[in-house]
PDB file as gemmi writes it, atoms N, CA and C in Angstrom:
CRYST1    1.000    1.000    1.000  90.00  90.00  90.00 P 1                      
ATOM      1  N   MET A   1     111.711 103.627  98.297  1.00  0.00           N  
ATOM      2  CA  MET A   1     110.776 103.630  97.050  1.00  0.00           C  
ATOM      3  C   MET A   1     110.701 102.421  96.589  1.00  0.00           C  
ATOM      4  N   SER A   2     109.656 101.709  96.163  1.00  0.00           N  
ATOM      5  CA  SER A   2     109.576 100.397  95.625  1.00  0.00           C  
ATOM      6  C   SER A   2     109.169 100.500  94.043  1.00  0.00           C  
ATOM      7  N   VAL A   3     109.508 101.734  93.543  1.00  0.00           N  
ATOM      8  CA  VAL A   3     109.142 101.773  91.878  1.00  0.00           C  
ATOM      9  C   VAL A   3     110.466 102.412  91.121  1.00  0.00           C  
ATOM     10  N   ARG A   4     111.056 101.760  90.230  1.00  0.00           N  
ATOM     11  CA  ARG A   4     112.084 102.051  89.500  1.00  0.00           C  
ATOM     12  C   ARG A   4     111.979 102.019  88.104  1.00  0.00           C  
ATOM     13  N   LEU A   5     112.402 103.090  87.593  1.00  0.00           N  
ATOM     14  CA  LEU A   5     112.561 103.020  85.988  1.00  0.00           C  
ATOM     15  C   LEU A   5     113.912 102.844  85.408  1.00  0.00           C  
ATOM     16  N   GLU A   6     114.106 101.688  84.568  1.00  0.00           N  
ATOM     17  CA  GLU A   6     115.117 100.963  84.028  1.00  0.00           C  
ATOM     18  C   GLU A   6     114.880 101.232  82.475  1.00  0.00           C  
ATOM     19  N   GLY A   7     115.239 102.166  81.857  1.00  0.00           N  
ATOM     20  CA  GLY A   7     114.987 102.156  80.382  1.00  0.00           C  
ATOM     21  C   GLY A   7     113.571 102.074  80.186  1.00  0.00           C  
ATOM     22  N   ALA A   8     113.419 101.163  79.564  1.00  0.00           N  
ATOM     23  CA  ALA A   8     111.757 101.353  78.967  1.00  0.00           C  
ATOM     24  C   ALA A   8     110.864 100.275  80.134  1.00  0.00           C  
ATOM     25  N   VAL A   9     111.622 100.168  81.193  1.00  0.00           N  
ATOM     26  CA  VAL A   9     110.849  99.209  82.036  1.00  0.00           C  
ATOM     27  C   VAL A   9     110.737  99.860  83.247  1.00  0.00           C  
ATOM     28  N   ILE A  10     109.737  99.912  83.993  1.00  0.00           N  
ATOM     29  CA  ILE A  10     109.225 100.271  85.276  1.00  0.00           C  
ATOM     30  C   ILE A  10     109.099  99.055  86.291  1.00  0.00           C  
ATOM     31  N   LEU A  11     109.765  99.059  87.047  1.00  0.00           N  
ATOM     32  CA  LEU A  11     110.073  97.917  88.027  1.00  0.00           C  
ATOM     33  C   LEU A  11     109.234  98.311  89.233  1.00  0.00           C  
ATOM     34  N   LEU A  12     108.370  97.355  89.574  1.00  0.00           N  
ATOM     35  CA  LEU A  12     107.723  97.276  91.157  1.00  0.00           C  
ATOM     36  C   LEU A  12     108.344  96.306  91.947  1.00  0.00           C  
ATOM     37  N   GLU A  13     109.139  96.510  93.113  1.00  0.00           N  
ATOM     38  CA  GLU A  13     109.698  95.658  93.734  1.00  0.00           C  
ATOM     39  C   GLU A  13     109.277  96.112  95.300  1.00  0.00           C  
ATOM     40  N   GLY A  14     109.319  94.636  95.670  1.00  0.00           N  
ATOM     41  CA  GLY A  14     108.886  94.407  97.505  1.00  0.00           C  
ATOM     42  C   GLY A  14     107.500  94.976  97.302  1.00  0.00           C  
ATOM     43  N   PRO A  15     107.381  95.589  98.924  1.00  0.00           N  
ATOM     44  CA  PRO A  15     105.784  96.204  98.990  1.00  0.00           C  
ATOM     45  C   PRO A  15     105.637  97.576  98.383  1.00  0.00           C  
ATOM     46  N   CYS A  16     104.736  97.761  97.236  1.00  0.00           N  
ATOM     47  CA  CYS A  16     104.681  99.209  96.661  1.00  0.00           C  
ATOM     48  C   CYS A  16     103.349  99.846  97.432  1.00  0.00           C  
ATOM     49  N   ARG A  17     104.078 101.142  97.943  1.00  0.00           N  
ATOM     50  CA  ARG A  17     103.064 101.896  98.692  1.00  0.00           C  
ATOM     51  C   ARG A  17     102.395 103.061  98.068  1.00  0.00           C  
ATOM     52  N   ALA A  18     101.553 103.773  98.691  1.00  0.00           N  
ATOM     53  CA  ALA A  18     100.741 104.841  98.193  1.00  0.00           C  
ATOM     54  C   ALA A  18     101.636 105.856  97.422  1.00  0.00           C  
ATOM     55  N   GLU A  19     102.797 105.900  98.484  1.00  0.00           N  
ATOM     56  CA  GLU A  19     103.724 107.186  97.451  1.00  0.00           C  
ATOM     57  C   GLU A  19     104.237 106.503  96.397  1.00  0.00           C  
ATOM     58  N   ASP A  20     104.311 105.403  96.169  1.00  0.00           N  
ATOM     59  CA  ASP A  20     104.930 105.011  94.753  1.00  0.00           C  
ATOM     60  C   ASP A  20     103.881 104.965  93.542  1.00  0.00           C  
ATOM     61  N   ALA A  21     102.614 105.419  93.774  1.00  0.00           N  
ATOM     62  CA  ALA A  21     101.837 105.641  92.664  1.00  0.00           C  
ATOM     63  C   ALA A  21     102.134 107.017  91.692  1.00  0.00           C  
ATOM     64  N   GLU A  22     102.577 108.043  92.543  1.00  0.00           N  
ATOM     65  CA  GLU A  22     102.814 109.102  91.932  1.00  0.00           C  
ATOM     66  C   GLU A  22     103.938 109.085  90.807  1.00  0.00           C  
ATOM     67  N   PRO A  23     105.204 108.373  91.292  1.00  0.00           N  
ATOM     68  CA  PRO A  23     106.326 108.390  89.963  1.00  0.00           C  
ATOM     69  C   PRO A  23     105.962 107.311  88.965  1.00  0.00           C  
ATOM     70  N   LEU A  24     105.178 106.388  89.378  1.00  0.00           N  
ATOM     71  CA  LEU A  24     104.473 105.431  88.528  1.00  0.00           C  
ATOM     72  C   LEU A  24     103.536 106.148  87.395  1.00  0.00           C  
ATOM     73  N   LEU A  25     102.888 106.655  88.104  1.00  0.00           N  
ATOM     74  CA  LEU A  25     101.630 107.638  86.953  1.00  0.00           C  
ATOM     75  C   LEU A  25     102.360 108.513  86.182  1.00  0.00           C  
ATOM     76  N   ALA A  26     103.235 109.259  86.557  1.00  0.00           N  
ATOM     77  CA  ALA A  26     104.486 110.403  85.663  1.00  0.00           C  
ATOM     78  C   ALA A  26     105.032 109.576  84.446  1.00  0.00           C  
ATOM     79  N   TRP A  27     105.562 108.171  85.009  1.00  0.00           N  
ATOM     80  CA  TRP A  27     106.578 107.655  84.085  1.00  0.00           C  
ATOM     81  C   TRP A  27     105.697 106.735  82.715  1.00  0.00           C  
ATOM     82  N   LEU A  28     104.301 106.535  83.410  1.00  0.00           N  
ATOM     83  CA  LEU A  28     103.723 105.949  82.596  1.00  0.00           C  
ATOM     84  C   LEU A  28     102.597 107.152  81.386  1.00  0.00           C  
ATOM     85  N   GLN A  29     102.441 108.129  82.420  1.00  0.00           N  
ATOM     86  CA  GLN A  29     102.090 109.203  81.414  1.00  0.00           C  
ATOM     87  C   GLN A  29     103.088 110.032  80.184  1.00  0.00           C  
ATOM     88  N   ALA A  30     104.321 109.832  80.596  1.00  0.00           N  
ATOM     89  CA  ALA A  30     105.330 110.575  79.702  1.00  0.00           C  
ATOM     90  C   ALA A  30     105.598 109.506  78.646  1.00  0.00           C  
ATOM     91  N   ASP A  31     105.509 108.232  78.865  1.00  0.00           N  
ATOM     92  CA  ASP A  31     105.878 107.196  77.762  1.00  0.00           C  
ATOM     93  C   ASP A  31     104.758 105.833  77.828  1.00  0.00           C  
ATOM     94  N   GLY A  32     103.652 106.042  77.087  1.00  0.00           N  
ATOM     95  CA  GLY A  32     102.801 104.805  77.536  1.00  0.00           C  
ATOM     96  C   GLY A  32     103.279 103.696  77.133  1.00  0.00           C  
ATOM     97  N   SER A  33     104.396 103.529  76.454  1.00  0.00           N  
ATOM     98  CA  SER A  33     104.631 102.154  75.840  1.00  0.00           C  
ATOM     99  C   SER A  33     105.685 101.450  76.735  1.00  0.00           C  
ATOM    100  N   ARG A  34     105.992 102.070  78.069  1.00  0.00           N  
ATOM    101  CA  ARG A  34     106.655 101.491  78.950  1.00  0.00           C  
ATOM    102  C   ARG A  34     105.874 100.105  79.446  1.00  0.00           C  
ATOM    103  N   ILE A  35     106.860  99.260  79.989  1.00  0.00           N  
ATOM    104  CA  ILE A  35     106.584  97.784  80.216  1.00  0.00           C  
ATOM    105  C   ILE A  35     106.400  97.974  82.049  1.00  0.00           C  
ATOM    106  N   VAL A  36     105.632  97.326  82.776  1.00  0.00           N  
ATOM    107  CA  VAL A  36     105.767  97.506  84.039  1.00  0.00           C  
ATOM    108  C   VAL A  36     105.886  95.755  84.610  1.00  0.00           C  
ATOM    109  N   ASP A  37     107.039  95.721  85.197  1.00  0.00           N  
ATOM    110  CA  ASP A  37     107.619  94.416  85.916  1.00  0.00           C  
ATOM    111  C   ASP A  37     106.995  94.142  87.209  1.00  0.00           C  
ATOM    112  N   LEU A  38     106.446  93.242  87.542  1.00  0.00           N  
ATOM    113  CA  LEU A  38     105.885  92.734  88.671  1.00  0.00           C  
ATOM    114  C   LEU A  38     106.458  91.766  89.437  1.00  0.00           C  
ATOM    115  N   THR A  39     107.485  91.302  88.800  1.00  0.00           N  
ATOM    116  CA  THR A  39     108.181  89.923  89.149  1.00  0.00           C  
ATOM    117  C   THR A  39     108.426  89.855  90.248  1.00  0.00           C  
ATOM    118  N   THR A  40     108.946  91.030  91.066  1.00  0.00           N  
ATOM    119  CA  THR A  40     109.421  90.942  92.547  1.00  0.00           C  
ATOM    120  C   THR A  40     108.530  91.708  93.400  1.00  0.00           C  
ATOM    121  N   ALA A  41     107.079  91.980  92.949  1.00  0.00           N  
ATOM    122  CA  ALA A  41     106.432  92.973  93.643  1.00  0.00           C  
ATOM    123  C   ALA A  41     105.746  92.003  94.902  1.00  0.00           C  
ATOM    124  N   GLU A  42     105.548  92.543  95.963  1.00  0.00           N  
ATOM    125  CA  GLU A  42     105.089  91.573  97.039  1.00  0.00           C  
ATOM    126  C   GLU A  42     103.582  92.419  97.637  1.00  0.00           C  
ATOM    127  N   HIS A  43     103.538  93.314  97.367  1.00  0.00           N  
ATOM    128  CA  HIS A  43     102.199  93.603  97.770  1.00  0.00           C  
ATOM    129  C   HIS A  43     102.023  95.153  97.007  1.00  0.00           C  
ATOM    130  N   LEU A  44     100.800  95.504  96.339  1.00  0.00           N  
ATOM    131  CA  LEU A  44     100.552  96.656  95.528  1.00  0.00           C  
ATOM    132  C   LEU A  44      99.235  97.271  96.377  1.00  0.00           C  
ATOM    133  N   HIS A  45      99.672  98.626  96.685  1.00  0.00           N  
ATOM    134  CA  HIS A  45      98.888  99.409  97.321  1.00  0.00           C  
ATOM    135  C   HIS A  45      97.813  99.773  96.172  1.00  0.00           C  
ATOM    136  N   GLY A  46      96.361  99.980  97.043  1.00  0.00           N  
ATOM    137  CA  GLY A  46      95.148 100.290  95.989  1.00  0.00           C  
ATOM    138  C   GLY A  46      95.658 101.494  95.050  1.00  0.00           C  
ATOM    139  N   ALA A  47      96.399 102.316  95.492  1.00  0.00           N  
ATOM    140  CA  ALA A  47      96.488 103.707  94.501  1.00  0.00           C  
ATOM    141  C   ALA A  47      97.559 103.048  93.379  1.00  0.00           C  
ATOM    142  N   VAL A  48      98.627 102.209  93.539  1.00  0.00           N  
ATOM    143  CA  VAL A  48      99.527 101.602  92.550  1.00  0.00           C  
ATOM    144  C   VAL A  48      98.295 100.886  91.626  1.00  0.00           C  
ATOM    145  N   PHE A  49      97.723 100.022  92.366  1.00  0.00           N  
ATOM    146  CA  PHE A  49      96.761  99.178  91.387  1.00  0.00           C  
ATOM    147  C   PHE A  49      95.880  99.953  90.521  1.00  0.00           C  
ATOM    148  N   GLN A  50      95.414 101.161  90.938  1.00  0.00           N  
ATOM    149  CA  GLN A  50      94.324 101.757  90.374  1.00  0.00           C  
ATOM    150  C   GLN A  50      95.269 102.713  89.237  1.00  0.00           C  
ATOM    151  N   VAL A  51      96.177 103.159  89.164  1.00  0.00           N  
ATOM    152  CA  VAL A  51      97.054 103.834  88.236  1.00  0.00           C  
ATOM    153  C   VAL A  51      97.409 102.418  87.304  1.00  0.00           C  
ATOM    154  N   LEU A  52      97.744 101.621  87.721  1.00  0.00           N  
ATOM    155  CA  LEU A  52      97.829 100.208  86.508  1.00  0.00           C  
ATOM    156  C   LEU A  52      96.514 100.143  85.686  1.00  0.00           C  
ATOM    157  N   MET A  53      95.672  99.869  86.675  1.00  0.00           N  
ATOM    158  CA  MET A  53      94.144  99.635  85.829  1.00  0.00           C  
ATOM    159  C   MET A  53      93.875 100.792  85.062  1.00  0.00           C  
ATOM    160  N   ALA A  54      94.200 101.995  85.315  1.00  0.00           N  
ATOM    161  CA  ALA A  54      93.566 103.296  84.547  1.00  0.00           C  
ATOM    162  C   ALA A  54      94.473 103.412  83.283  1.00  0.00           C  
ATOM    163  N   LEU A  55      95.585 103.449  83.370  1.00  0.00           N  
ATOM    164  CA  LEU A  55      96.584 103.478  82.339  1.00  0.00           C  
ATOM    165  C   LEU A  55      97.119 102.201  81.390  1.00  0.00           C  
ATOM    166  N   ASN A  56      96.684 101.308  81.896  1.00  0.00           N  
ATOM    167  CA  ASN A  56      96.610  99.915  81.095  1.00  0.00           C  
ATOM    168  C   ASN A  56      98.002  99.423  80.581  1.00  0.00           C  
ATOM    169  N   PRO A  57      99.138  99.485  81.313  1.00  0.00           N  
ATOM    170  CA  PRO A  57     100.619  99.473  80.462  1.00  0.00           C  
ATOM    171  C   PRO A  57     100.608  97.816  80.209  1.00  0.00           C  
ATOM    172  N   GLU A  58     101.587  97.181  79.499  1.00  0.00           N  
ATOM    173  CA  GLU A  58     101.807  96.137  79.405  1.00  0.00           C  
ATOM    174  C   GLU A  58     102.725  95.659  80.592  1.00  0.00           C  
ATOM    175  N   ILE A  59     102.097  94.458  81.013  1.00  0.00           N  
ATOM    176  CA  ILE A  59     102.709  93.909  82.340  1.00  0.00           C  
ATOM    177  C   ILE A  59     103.484  92.620  82.165  1.00  0.00           C  
ATOM    178  N   ARG A  60     104.575  92.669  82.809  1.00  0.00           N  
ATOM    179  CA  ARG A  60     105.645  91.542  82.825  1.00  0.00           C  
ATOM    180  C   ARG A  60     105.703  91.046  84.057  1.00  0.00           C  
ATOM    181  N   GLY A  61     105.579  89.756  84.336  1.00  0.00           N  
ATOM    182  CA  GLY A  61     105.898  88.856  85.648  1.00  0.00           C  
ATOM    183  C   GLY A  61     104.510  89.119  86.331  1.00  0.00           C  
ATOM    184  N   GLU A  62     104.456  88.173  87.575  1.00  0.00           N  
ATOM    185  CA  GLU A  62     103.233  88.009  88.217  1.00  0.00           C  
ATOM    186  C   GLU A  62     103.356  88.484  89.683  1.00  0.00           C  
ATOM    187  N   GLY A  63     104.318  88.682  90.024  1.00  0.00           N  
ATOM    188  CA  GLY A  63     104.776  89.149  91.476  1.00  0.00           C  
ATOM    189  C   GLY A  63     105.028  87.874  92.458  1.00  0.00           C  
ATOM    190  N   LYS A  64     105.865  88.184  93.398  1.00  0.00           N  
ATOM    191  CA  LYS A  64     105.990  87.042  94.584  1.00  0.00           C  
ATOM    192  C   LYS A  64     104.939  86.703  95.477  1.00  0.00           C  
ATOM    193  N   ASP A  65     104.269  87.831  95.912  1.00  0.00           N  
ATOM    194  CA  ASP A  65     103.171  87.515  96.864  1.00  0.00           C  
ATOM    195  C   ASP A  65     102.002  86.887  96.076  1.00  0.00           C  
ATOM    196  N   ALA A  66     101.350  86.092  96.929  1.00  0.00           N  
ATOM    197  CA  ALA A  66     100.299  85.233  96.554  1.00  0.00           C  
ATOM    198  C   ALA A  66      99.079  85.553  95.896  1.00  0.00           C  
ATOM    199  N   PHE A  67      98.477  86.603  96.725  1.00  0.00           N  
ATOM    200  CA  PHE A  67      97.654  87.724  96.121  1.00  0.00           C  
ATOM    201  C   PHE A  67      97.945  88.436  95.033  1.00  0.00           C  
ATOM    202  N   VAL A  68      98.904  89.023  94.840  1.00  0.00           N  
ATOM    203  CA  VAL A  68      99.466  89.791  93.367  1.00  0.00           C  
ATOM    204  C   VAL A  68      99.338  88.819  92.545  1.00  0.00           C  
ATOM    205  N   ARG A  69     100.087  87.597  92.750  1.00  0.00           N  
ATOM    206  CA  ARG A  69     100.319  86.679  91.650  1.00  0.00           C  
ATOM    207  C   ARG A  69      98.704  86.110  91.020  1.00  0.00           C  
ATOM    208  N   ASP A  70      98.249  85.818  92.077  1.00  0.00           N  
ATOM    209  CA  ASP A  70      96.559  85.003  92.129  1.00  0.00           C  
ATOM    210  C   ASP A  70      95.413  85.908  91.730  1.00  0.00           C  
ATOM    211  N   TRP A  71      95.300  86.910  92.071  1.00  0.00           N  
ATOM    212  CA  TRP A  71      94.246  88.050  92.103  1.00  0.00           C  
ATOM    213  C   TRP A  71      94.322  89.214  91.146  1.00  0.00           C  
ATOM    214  N   LEU A  72      95.635  89.925  91.362  1.00  0.00           N  
ATOM    215  CA  LEU A  72      95.804  91.136  90.664  1.00  0.00           C  
ATOM    216  C   LEU A  72      96.725  91.014  89.315  1.00  0.00           C  
ATOM    217  N   SER A  73      97.535  90.066  89.422  1.00  0.00           N  
ATOM    218  CA  SER A  73      97.865  89.953  87.840  1.00  0.00           C  
ATOM    219  C   SER A  73      97.020  89.519  87.031  1.00  0.00           C  
ATOM    220  N   PRO A  74      96.185  88.460  87.189  1.00  0.00           N  
ATOM    221  CA  PRO A  74      95.303  88.347  86.246  1.00  0.00           C  
ATOM    222  C   PRO A  74      94.283  89.069  85.676  1.00  0.00           C  
ATOM    223  N   ILE A  75      93.952  90.047  86.625  1.00  0.00           N  
ATOM    224  CA  ILE A  75      93.291  91.415  86.152  1.00  0.00           C  
ATOM    225  C   ILE A  75      93.833  92.019  85.525  1.00  0.00           C  
ATOM    226  N   LEU A  76      95.192  92.535  85.788  1.00  0.00           N  
ATOM    227  CA  LEU A  76      95.824  93.758  84.803  1.00  0.00           C  
ATOM    228  C   LEU A  76      96.553  93.031  83.501  1.00  0.00           C  
ATOM    229  N   THR A  77      96.493  91.662  83.468  1.00  0.00           N  
ATOM    230  CA  THR A  77      96.833  91.040  82.096  1.00  0.00           C  
ATOM    231  C   THR A  77      95.707  90.362  81.440  1.00  0.00           C  
ATOM    232  N   ALA A  78      94.384  90.917  81.785  1.00  0.00           N  
ATOM    233  CA  ALA A  78      93.216  90.288  81.290  1.00  0.00           C  
ATOM    234  C   ALA A  78      93.133  91.074  79.634  1.00  0.00           C  
ATOM    235  N   ALA A  79      92.280  90.691  79.127  1.00  0.00           N  
ATOM    236  CA  ALA A  79      92.139  91.107  77.654  1.00  0.00           C  
ATOM    237  C   ALA A  79      92.302  92.584  77.709  1.00  0.00           C  
ATOM    238  N   LYS A  80      93.438  92.920  76.904  1.00  0.00           N  
ATOM    239  CA  LYS A  80      93.472  94.554  76.740  1.00  0.00           C  
ATOM    240  C   LYS A  80      93.306  95.067  75.484  1.00  0.00           C  
ATOM    241  N   PRO A  81      92.901  95.997  75.424  1.00  0.00           N  
ATOM    242  CA  PRO A  81      92.396  96.967  74.120  1.00  0.00           C  
ATOM    243  C   PRO A  81      93.576  96.952  73.038  1.00  0.00           C  
ATOM    244  N   HIS A  82      93.378  96.686  71.838  1.00  0.00           N  
ATOM    245  CA  HIS A  82      94.390  96.992  70.738  1.00  0.00           C  
ATOM    246  C   HIS A  82      94.893  98.221  70.770  1.00  0.00           C  
ATOM    247  N   ARG A  83      96.185  98.356  70.654  1.00  0.00           N  
ATOM    248  CA  ARG A  83      96.819  99.641  70.716  1.00  0.00           C  
ATOM    249  C   ARG A  83      97.319  99.905  69.509  1.00  0.00           C  
ATOM    250  N   PRO A  84      97.280 101.075  68.693  1.00  0.00           N  
ATOM    251  CA  PRO A  84      97.941 100.922  67.367  1.00  0.00           C  
ATOM    252  C   PRO A  84      99.185 101.104  67.503  1.00  0.00           C  
ATOM    253  N   GLU A  85     100.172 100.207  66.509  1.00  0.00           N  
ATOM    254  CA  GLU A  85     101.587 100.543  66.648  1.00  0.00           C  
ATOM    255  C   GLU A  85     102.105 101.776  66.065  1.00  0.00           C  
TER     256      GLU A  85                                                      
END                                                                             
């Protein structure tokens, strides 16, 4: 599995497949303040990307893969709606 929870950070590592979307969704629904770290992500399956788009978590890192870094990261980190403290 390419998704791992470390404290308040969800790490997406290497190629993230469809089956990684379910634990990602569960962890973000359980605590919406968790940060998703894309630093070592090499590929995001569409299901994983959709979870990130829908739940709009804070994103850290840009990914190792050029497509993730150049196309997906900017979309995920674009103007976020204000979340009350």
